[in-house]
C-alpha positions in Angstrom: 9.9 21.0 -12.7 7.9 18.1 -12.7 6.0 16.7 -9.5 4.4 14.2 -10.8 3.9 10.5 -9.4 5.2 7.9 -12.2 2.7 5.1 -12.4 3.5 1.3 -12.9 1.1 -1.5 -14.6 1.6 -5.0 -14.7 -1.9 -6.4 -16.2 -2.2 -9.1 -18.6 -5.9 -7.9 -19.8 -5.6 -5.7 -22.6 -8.4 -3.3 -22.1 -8.4 -3.2 -17.9 -4.5 -2.0 -18.9 -5.5 0.6 -21.9 -8.5 2.2 -19.1 -6.2 2.6 -15.9 -4.0 4.5 -18.5 -5.8 6.3 -20.2 -7.0 7.0 -16.0 -3.4 7.9 -15.3 -2.5 9.7 -18.5 -6.0 11.7 -17.9 -4.5 13.5 -14.4 -2.2 16.6 -14.1 -0.4 15.6 -11.3 -0.5 11.5 -12.4 2.4 9.7 -15.7 1.8 6.7 -16.4 5.2 5.4 -16.7 4.6 1.9 -18.6 2.2 -0.5 -18.7 3.2 -4.2 -19.4 1.3 -7.2 -19.3 3.8 -9.5 -17.3 5.3 -9.8 -14.3 8.7 -10.3 -16.0 8.6 -7.4 -18.3 7.8 -5.2 -15.1 11.2 -6.5 -14.2 12.7 -5.9 -17.2 11.5 -2.8 -17.0 12.9 -2.9 -13.5 16.4 -3.7 -14.1 17.1 -0.5 -16.8 15.8 1.7 -13.9 12.3 2.2 -14.7 11.4 3.5 -11.2 7.4 4.1 -11.0 6.8 5.3 -7.3 3.7 3.7 -7.3 3.2 0.5 -8.5 -0.4 -1.0 -9.5 -0.1 -4.9 -9.9 -2.4 -7.8 -11.3 -2.0 -10.8 -8.7 -3.5 -13.8 -10.8 -0.8 -13.7 -14.0 -0.7 -16.5 -16.5 3.3 -17.2 -15.3 5.1 -15.5 -12.3 2.2 -14.0 -10.0 1.6 -10.6 -8.7 2.6 -12.3 -4.9 6.0 -14.1 -5.8 6.7 -11.3 -8.6 6.2 -8.4 -5.6 9.0 -10.4 -3.8 11.4 -9.5 -6.9 9.8 -6.2 -6.9 10.9 -5.4 -3.6 14.0 -6.0 -4.3 15.0 -4.0 -7.6 13.1 -1.2 -5.9 12.8 -1.4 -2.2 10.7 1.9 -2.3 8.5 1.6 -4.6 4.9 1.5 -3.5 2.6 -1.5 -4.4 -0.9 -2.2 -5.1 -2.6 -4.8 -6.4 -5.4 -5.1 -8.1 -7.8 -8.1 -8.3 -11.1 -9.4 -9.5 -11.9 -11.1 -6.2 -12.1 -10.2 -2.3 -9.8 -13.5 -1.5 -8.3 -12.6 1.8 -5.7 -15.3 1.6 -3.8 -13.8 -1.5 -4.0 -10.3 -0.6 -2.3 -11.0 2.3 0.2 -13.6 1.2 1.0 -10.5 -1.1 1.4 -7.7 1.7 3.6 -10.0 3.5 5.6 -9.7 0.3 5.8 -6.0 0.4 2.6 -5.0 -1.0 0.6 -1.8 0.5 -2.8 -3.2 -0.3 -4.8 -3.7 -2.8 -8.0 -2.6 -5.3 -10.9 -4.3 -7.0 -11.1 -4.2 -10.3 -14.0 -3.0 -9.9 -12.9 -0.1 -8.1 -14.0 3.7 -10.0 -11.4 5.7 -11.2 -12.6 8.8 -8.7 -11.0 5.6 -6.0 -8.2 4.4 -8.1 -6.5 8.0 -7.9 -6.9 8.2 -4.0 -5.8 5.2 -3.9 -2.7 6.3 -6.1 -1.9 9.4 -3.9 -3.0 8.0 -0.1 -0.7 5.0 -0.6 2.2 7.5 -2.6 1.5 9.6 1.3 3.7 6.8 3.3 -0.3 5.6 3.2 -1.9 2.0 2.9 -5.0 0.5 1.2 -6.0 -2.5 3.4 -9.2 -3.3 4.8 -9.7 -4.7 8.4 -9.7 -8.2 7.3 -6.4 -8.1 6.4 -5.4 -6.2 8.7 -6.8 -8.1 11.0 -4.7 -11.2 9.6 -1.7 -9.4 9.9 -1.9 -8.9 13.2 -3.2 -12.6 13.8 0.2 -13.9 12.0 2.4 -11.7 15.3 0.2 -12.9 18.1 2.3 -14.9 20.4 5.6 -13.4 19.0 5.9 -10.6 21.8 9.0 -8.4 22.4 8.9 -5.8 26.0 7.0 -2.8 26.0 9.1 0.0 24.3 8.3 3.7 25.3 8.7 5.0 21.1 7.8 8.5 23.1 4.2 8.5 21.5 1.4 11.3 22.4 -1.6 9.9 23.6 -2.7 11.6 19.7 -0.9 9.2 18.3 -1.7 6.3 20.2 -5.1 7.3 19.8 -4.4 7.0 15.5 -2.7 3.8 16.2 -5.5 1.9 17.7 -8.1 2.9 14.5 -5.6 2.7 12.2 -5.1 -1.3 13.2 -9.4 -0.9 13.8 -9.1 -1.0 9.5 -10.2 2.7 9.6 -8.3 4.8 6.7 -6.9 7.9 7.6 -10.3 10.4 6.2 -12.2 7.9 9.0 -9.9 8.0 11.6 -10.2 12.0 11.1 -14.6 11.9 11.4 -13.9 9.3 14.7 -11.3 11.9 16.3 -12.9 14.8 15.6 -10.1 16.1 13.9 -9.1 17.1 10.2 -7.2 15.5 7.8 -4.3 16.7 7.2 -3.0 16.6 10.8 -4.0 13.2 10.6 -1.3 12.9 7.9 1.1 14.6 10.1 0.9 12.4 12.4 0.9 9.4 10.9 4.7 10.9 9.6 5.5 11.3 12.9 4.5 7.8 14.0 6.2 6.5 11.5 9.6 8.4 12.2 9.7 7.5 15.7 8.8 3.5 15.8 11.2 3.7 12.1 9.0 1.5 10.0 7.8 2.9 5.9 4.3 0.7 5.7 1.1 -0.3 7.2 2.2 -3.7 7.3 5.3 -2.9 9.9 4.0 -0.3 11.8 1.0 -2.6 12.5 3.0 -5.9 13.7 5.2 -3.5 15.5 2.0 -2.1 17.1 1.0 -5.5 18.5 4.5 -7.3 18.6 5.6 -4.6 21.6 1.8 -3.8 22.6 2.9 -0.3 21.6 -1.1 0.3 22.4 
């Protein structure tokens, strides 16, 4: 039985694209489903049901940008987790991609270890997002608050939500709250289920709009 995570790559830099492909192919739990140089090629493959679980997508492409591409990919495959790849830590572009459906970003200077970690993290309904991007998501929804609702969140789940909104990742939350990484993962899965959301952007925006913490 094949339990490998299928990965797609959209990157116009041939050397970098092949480097990522090699990193993925060398990992026993990952499989590179496709590696293409343009958004249009990726869309064609998605139309042929070549659906990756995680898609690594360059933001700055020569024709259709990664930001615009994300919207189309969301149409073909709502379940695919999208991580944007960028040379510069450009909050504006990254934020636009996140609003279109990406679940975070990685700098192209990221180490192979961090790249692998990000793939596994996002595939478990996590996200790869820094505090600045999380803060922009919150700011966007300011003034759009809805009445408070009770989703039956426990005090511990609310603690975890608070730290998530503060921009911490799962490991940092575990360290801050003195609980295990796997306990944080379990709580987050329960939180996602209770709030009926599937991405961290949806989760954070719902927390803010409905004043859940």
